[in-house]
C-alpha positions in Angstrom: -53.8 75.6 32.3 -52.0 74.2 29.2 -48.4 73.1 29.1 -46.9 77.3 27.3 -48.6 79.1 30.0 -48.1 76.7 33.1 -43.8 76.4 31.4 -44.5 80.8 31.2 -46.0 80.9 35.0 -43.2 78.8 37.0 -40.1 81.1 35.1 -39.5 84.3 37.8 -41.2 87.4 36.6 -38.3 89.2 34.1 -35.9 86.3 34.0 -36.1 85.5 30.3 -34.0 83.3 28.5 -31.0 85.4 26.7 -29.5 84.4 23.5 -25.7 82.7 23.7 -22.9 85.0 23.4 -20.6 84.3 20.4 -16.9 85.5 21.2 -15.3 88.3 18.7 -13.2 86.0 17.7 -14.7 82.3 17.6 -10.9 80.9 16.1 -10.2 77.3 16.4 -7.8 76.0 19.1 -5.0 75.3 16.6 -5.9 78.6 14.9 -5.4 80.6 18.3 -2.5 78.2 18.9 -1.0 79.3 15.5 -1.3 83.3 15.9 0.4 83.2 20.0 3.3 80.8 18.3 3.8 83.6 15.6 3.1 86.7 18.2 5.6 85.5 21.1 8.7 84.3 18.3 8.4 87.8 17.3 8.4 89.1 20.7 11.4 87.3 22.1 12.8 87.4 18.8 12.7 91.9 18.8 13.8 91.6 22.6 17.3 90.2 20.7 20.1 92.2 19.7 20.8 92.8 16.0 23.5 90.2 15.7 21.6 87.7 18.0 18.7 88.8 15.0 21.0 87.9 12.4 22.1 84.4 13.9 18.2 83.5 14.4 17.2 84.5 10.4 20.8 82.6 9.3 20.2 79.7 11.0 16.2 79.6 10.8 15.2 81.7 7.2 15.4 80.1 3.6 18.2 80.9 1.8 18.1 79.4 -1.3 22.2 79.2 -2.3 21.5 76.1 0.4 20.5 74.1 -2.2 23.7 74.5 -4.3 26.2 74.2 -1.6 26.7 70.1 -1.4 25.4 69.2 2.2 28.5 67.5 3.4 29.9 71.0 3.6 27.4 72.5 5.2 25.6 72.3 8.2 21.9 70.8 8.7 19.6 74.1 8.1 19.0 73.0 4.9 16.6 70.4 6.5 14.8 72.4 9.1 14.7 76.2 7.1 11.6 75.1 4.2 9.4 74.9 7.7 11.5 77.2 10.1 11.0 80.1 8.0 7.5 80.4 8.6 7.4 81.0 11.9 9.6 84.6 11.7 8.6 88.0 10.9 10.5 91.2 9.6 8.0 93.6 11.7 5.4 94.5 13.3 3.3 95.3 10.0 4.7 92.1 8.3 3.0 89.5 11.4 -0.2 91.6 11.8 -1.0 91.2 7.9 -0.2 87.9 8.0 -2.0 86.9 11.2 -5.3 89.2 9.7 -5.7 86.9 6.3 -4.1 83.7 9.2 -7.5 84.3 11.0 -10.0 85.1 7.8 -8.4 82.0 5.7 -7.3 80.2 8.6 -10.6 79.5 10.2 -12.8 77.6 8.0 -9.5 75.4 7.2 -8.6 74.2 10.3 -12.8 73.7 11.0 -13.1 71.5 8.6 -10.0 69.4 8.1 -8.6 69.5 12.3 -5.5 69.8 14.5 -3.4 67.3 12.7 -3.7 67.7 9.3 -3.8 71.4 9.3 0.0 71.1 11.1 0.8 68.2 8.5 -0.9 71.4 5.7 1.3 73.9 7.6 4.4 72.2 7.7 4.0 71.3 3.4 2.5 74.4 2.1 5.6 76.1 3.6 8.0 73.7 1.6 6.2 74.4 -1.0 6.5 77.7 -1.0 9.9 77.7 -0.2 11.0 75.3 -3.2 8.9 77.1 -5.5 11.1 80.6 -4.3 14.1 78.8 -4.5 13.5 77.1 -8.3 12.9 81.0 -9.7 15.4 81.9 -7.2 18.4 79.5 -7.8 21.2 79.7 -5.5 20.3 83.4 -4.7 21.7 84.6 -1.0 18.2 86.6 -0.4 16.4 85.5 3.0 12.7 84.5 3.1 11.3 84.9 6.6 7.4 85.0 7.1 3.9 82.8 7.1 2.6 84.6 3.8 3.2 81.7 2.0 1.1 78.7 4.1 -1.1 82.0 3.9 -1.6 81.8 1.1 -1.8 77.5 0.9 -5.0 78.0 2.8 -6.5 80.4 0.6 -6.4 78.0 -2.1 -7.5 75.8 -0.2 -10.7 77.8 0.6 -11.6 78.0 -2.7 -12.4 74.6 -3.0 -14.8 74.7 -0.3 -15.4 77.7 1.2 -17.1 80.2 -1.0 -20.5 80.7 -1.1 -22.0 79.6 -4.8 -25.3 80.6 -6.2 -28.4 81.3 -4.5 -26.1 81.8 -1.1 -24.5 80.0 1.6 -27.2 78.3 4.1 -24.8 76.5 6.5 -21.3 77.2 7.9 -18.7 77.6 5.1 -16.3 74.2 7.0 -19.7 72.1 5.9 -20.0 72.8 2.5 -19.5 70.3 -0.5 -16.2 70.2 -1.6 -15.5 71.4 -5.3 -13.5 69.7 -7.6 -10.8 71.6 -9.3 -12.8 71.8 -12.5 -16.2 73.0 -10.9 -14.4 75.6 -8.3 -12.9 77.2 -12.5 -16.6 77.6 -13.0 -17.5 79.0 -9.9 -17.9 83.0 -10.4 -16.6 83.9 -6.6 -13.8 81.4 -6.9 -12.8 83.3 -10.4 -13.0 86.6 -9.4 -10.9 86.2 -6.1 -8.3 84.2 -7.6 -7.9 87.4 -10.8 -7.6 89.3 -7.9 -5.3 87.7 -6.2 -3.2 87.2 -8.4 -3.5 90.9 -9.6 -2.1 91.5 -6.4 1.0 89.3 -6.9 1.6 90.7 -10.1 1.9 93.9 -8.9 4.0 92.5 -6.2 6.0 91.2 -8.6 7.0 93.9 -10.6 7.6 96.4 -7.4 4.3 97.9 -6.6 3.8 97.5 -2.8 0.5 97.0 -1.5 0.9 97.3 1.7 4.3 99.5 3.7 6.6 101.3 2.2 7.7 99.0 0.1 11.5 99.0 1.7 10.9 95.2 2.3 10.8 92.7 -0.3 7.9 90.4 -0.6 8.5 86.9 -2.3 5.5 87.0 -4.5 6.7 83.5 -5.8 6.3 82.0 -2.3 2.7 83.4 -2.7 2.0 81.4 -5.7 3.4 78.2 -4.4 1.4 78.3 -1.7 -1.5 79.2 -3.1 -1.3 76.4 -5.6 -0.4 74.1 -3.0 -3.4 74.7 -1.4 -5.7 74.9 -4.5 -4.8 71.5 -6.0 -4.0 69.4 -3.5 -6.4 70.1 -0.6 -8.6 66.8 -1.4 -5.4 64.7 0.3 -6.1 66.8 3.7 -9.7 66.8 3.9 -11.7 65.3 5.8 -13.2 61.4 5.1 -16.7 62.1 5.9 -16.8 65.6 4.2 -14.5 64.3 1.1 -15.7 63.8 -2.0 -14.6 62.5 -5.4 -12.6 65.0 -7.6 
């Protein structure tokens, strides 16, 4: 009796090995924690009376007018709101839309750069989105909330490594070599994705909503700021073991 037949006879009849089960949402823990945090904040927000929600938005949402008023004449909201606005949402549709895109593009980025870099990326991409919005709406009393600037940053970062090149992609996306900025511009997939993304934001900029009834204004300029941050500066967050020279 050879070794293979011995192993077969030793195994209980009908007890064949089963393939491993993959969870429906195989998300990195840091990304799952982000989604749960956004949902928890919105759930608590939905239970608050209108005056309390107004207080929450004023103290934790981003308002460009804060940066034309001397800091000595106001509170410290100017310090934390460039980040905390990204944790607030205005409707169920708003948070679901951002959550779906966060799962799609956040997962490969988080797997690649790890939890600590992801947290720093969230903070800085949120700030980059907010300050481009402020620069283009200087002194306005408009309110900016939502994680779409960060999501756009993750999209920009994913363009540097996550899309398949010629001949497809045999490895998990987060293990791909990082493209330089110039190499990214030579990738047909990146170019097509970027053009569709820019077209969508151009439609938003001229007042054509892509989702919903258009009753909630979408800050397309914050999207641009986040995407540019993620695309241009991703190499600063890339892990050393997968880093390549630009």
